[in-house]
C-alpha positions as semicolon CSV with decimal commas, in nm:
position;residue;x (nm);y (nm);z (nm)
1;M;-7,774;2,452;6,160
2;P;-7,393;2,381;6,111
3;L;-7,279;2,210;5,798
4;N;-7,143;1,856;5,805
5;K;-6,800;1,765;5,660
6;Q;-6,949;1,650;5,334
7;E;-7,159;1,957;5,287
8;L;-6,868;2,180;5,357
9;Q;-6,657;1,994;5,106
10;N;-6,929;2,026;4,846
11;L;-6,978;2,399;4,920
12;R;-6,607;2,465;4,879
13;H;-6,605;2,276;4,552
14;L;-6,882;2,489;4,419
15;I;-6,714;2,805;4,521
16;G;-6,396;2,709;4,361
17;S;-6,582;2,617;4,046
18;H;-6,745;2,950;4,033
19;E;-6,421;3,137;4,104
20;T;-6,261;2,945;3,804
21;A;-6,554;3,019;3,573
22;S;-6,542;3,382;3,664
23;K;-6,166;3,414;3,581
24;K;-6,210;3,226;3,244
25;L;-6,509;3,439;3,146
26;E;-6,308;3,752;3,224
27;Q;-6,027;3,619;3,009
28;Y;-6,257;3,550;2,726
29;A;-6,397;3,897;2,756
30;Q;-6,074;4,063;2,737
31;Q;-5,981;3,866;2,420
32;C;-6,311;3,940;2,247
33;S;-6,344;4,222;1,991
34;D;-6,722;4,194;1,942
35;P;-6,879;4,429;2,196
36;E;-7,197;4,232;2,242
37;I;-7,010;3,908;2,318
38;K;-6,766;4,087;2,528
39;Q;-7,056;4,222;2,740
40;M;-7,205;3,885;2,763
41;F;-6,878;3,736;2,896
42;Q;-6,849;4,017;3,144
43;Q;-7,200;3,976;3,267
44;S;-7,157;3,596;3,295
45;A;-6,831;3,663;3,499
46;Q;-7,007;3,900;3,728
47;S;-7,286;3,653;3,791
48;A;-7,039;3,384;3,871
49;R;-6,874;3,619;4,113
50;S;-7,199;3,707;4,271
51;T;-7,295;3,340;4,320
52;M;-6,949;3,263;4,467
53;Q;-7,000;3,532;4,715
54;K;-7,349;3,421;4,808
55;L;-7,211;3,067;4,858
56;M;-6,935;3,198;5,085
57;T;-7,204;3,324;5,324
58;F;-7,289;2,962;5,410
59;I;-6,943;2,893;5,532
60;G;-6,964;3,167;5,792
């Protein structure tokens, strides 16, 4: 079933939010000196990227 205009707009907003979060988390990881916290930021960034990619599959 195709997405309506509002659903598509919401989906694009969610994708953009996950992309922004991923980039910010990567920046935080690069600035972090504590290895455990750095890894946490990197894993969170990867999770955001993964969710973003999954959401993109709904666009087609």
